[in-house]
C-alpha positions, 0 to 999 in steps of 0.5 A: 706117316703121310709122304708128300711125294708128288704135286698132286698129292694133296688132292683127292681121288674121285670128288676132288680131282685136285681142283682148287676152285670152279667157275661158272662159264661165261657166256659170249655176249650176244650180237645184239645191240645191248650191253649192260644186260649181257653180263651176268654175275660169275661166281667161284664155289670151291669144291661144289662136286659130290661124287657118290656111288653109282645110282641103283637101277630103276631110278627115273631121271627125274629123281637123278636131276632133282637131286643133283640140283639139290646138290649144287643149291647146297654147295652154294649155301655151304660156301656161304655158311663156311667160307667167310671170304666168300664173294661173288666176282666177276668173271673175266675171260682169259687172254687171247681167248675166244671168249675174251675176243667176242667180248672186247669185240662187241663192246668195242663195236657198240660204242663205235655205233654210238659215237658214229651215230652221235658224230652224224650230220643230223645226229641219229639216236637209235643207239643212244635210246638203247644206252639209256635204256641200259643205264636205267636197267643198271640203276635198277639192279643196284637198288634194294627193294625199300628203294621205291621213291628212288625207283620212281624217280629213275622212271620218271627222268629216264622215261623211255617216251619223253627221251624219245621225243627229245631224239626225235626233236634233236633235243636229247641232252645227255649230259644232262642224264649223265649228270643224274646217273652219276649223282645217283650212283655218288649216292647209292655207292659205298664210299670205297667207290668214291674216287671211281665216280669222281673220275667219271666226272672228270671225262668230257667225250659223252661216249666215254662218260656212258661207257665208264658209267656202264661199267661202274654200274656193273661194279655197283651191281656186284658190290651189292650182291656181295653185301647182301651176301655178308648180310644174310651169312648168319642166317644162312650159317643157322639154317644151312645145317638143315639144308644140307642135311635134308639135301645129303638124304635126297642123294641117299635116296637115289643111290646104292650106298651113299655113306660107302667111303665115309664108312671106310674112312671112319672105320679106318680111324676106330681104335678099339684097343682097351675095349670090350666089344661089343660096346653098348654104353652110349658115352663109351660110343660117344667118346670114341665116335669124338676120337675117330672123328678127330683122326679122320679129320686129320688124315683129310690133312695129309690126304694122298688120293690113294683112297676114295674121298668120303661123301660127307666131306666132298664139299670141303675136299679142297679146303681140307687139301689147301689147310693140309698144305698149311700144315705141311709147310708149318711143319717143314718151317718148324723142323727147319728152325729147329734145325738152324743154329741159334746164337743169340744171347738173350731171350729178346734177340733170340726171339727176333732172330727166330722171327727174321729166320721164320719170314725168310724160310716162308718166302722160300718154301711158299709154293712148296706142296710136297717133298719133291718141291721142297728138296729143290729149294732146301740149298737155298734155305741153307745158304739163307739160314747161314746169312741170317746167322752170320747177320746175327753174329755180326750184330753181337760182334762175334766171329763169322761161321767157319767153312766147316760150320757151314758145311754142317748147317747145309748138311743139316738142312738138306737132310730135312727133305727126308720124310722120315727125319726124325725132328720132322716126325717129332715136329709132326707128331706135335702139331697133329697132337695140338690139332687133335686136342683141339678137335676132341675138346672143341677148342679152348685156350691150349698150350703151344707144343715145345718148339713151336712157339715162333709159329704160335700164329700160324698154329692157331690160325690153322686150327681155328680154321680147321675147327670151323670146318669140322664143327660145321660138318659134325653139325651136319652129319653127327648122326650118320657118324654116330651109326657108323661107329656104333655099328662098328663097335657092336660087332663082335 
């Protein structure tokens, strides 16, 4: 069995490196006076690195760069297609970082200059003209292509030449333009942003108003981008299979053996017992491939990093690692519940007791990812089990636990830190068999294994997520998998 003995054991070697997420680096704000255009949308793409074999000799740099660029595009398309929660999000530099210091300093300087110029006698409007142009570009960034009439209206109201003439005549009315922008944002924004925009109308200081407007425009630009992603996700899901396969084929052309680790991964999980080798029957090969892939995908949930990660699932390495951690916690929780005493007199009380016990255990082991961490929290779990049990006994008007029983509970709970514990092994087998059945049969209605009824919701969620990852991966790479299994079964 796979034993999680180190904090990094849920990661992978080579392609994964244990990273759960990456962000595109943020660039410091330019030293110019523009505010809005200096903050590009940043996004996260988990598991966006694919590491294959070393490229062969005599491959041009252009070929390598083209393949690398293609894999980056594939990573983004894959992320949108597979991750239902994928969204763009603003990049915030870490506290006390140079990037954060530069950003805050430049933004402060931007508005300090604006305030100083507006408060001078007579007022100076150089920075104000730049500000209104920034606001104009910000409004354009939250428009859809069909908003031609609104675009024309913005051009008309925020006409640069006319505003410049007003500034020269000392008749520039900032509040009029602010009202126009705020009203337009209120019409374009989603209802969830109504409060944010309403708060801007409560401001009285001109500089504070426009600072809030610029910040709101950044939020609305991100909202629009995420709305467009949600709208195009069904299309991306349809096209991403062909796109990813084509990009992977480009990678294979510039590598000596881009399927080396995938081949090793499948070969480890092929069961030849009971087969008459060589196998030529296509139905048998298809069935063996389905069984092999189910075992292989389950291996990813208990990946130790001792072997090289298969190339065809490298994009999803962090996902399988995260899902593997969820499976690990589910197995531990079920084992702990089975080792805990049950004193309920009827089914309803027993179900409530199990639910309470499950919630308490899940809270305690929430950050547990391996056996070392598990052993450190098991004493706390034991005390919580004793507490919950005594509360149940009190509600049932039964005598409390005696000291000897409490010691027995502590011993039973802490013994589950052993990965070879019989209860843990039985639960693990039941969970993996359930998941394997889901993968082989492609979902459908399945009976929850004995002893796991209290965790049916968690098990169902895990199996559904796993099936979604696997179905997409198989859709892209099934041809390669079939070829590898067929070749292996054809050997004498």
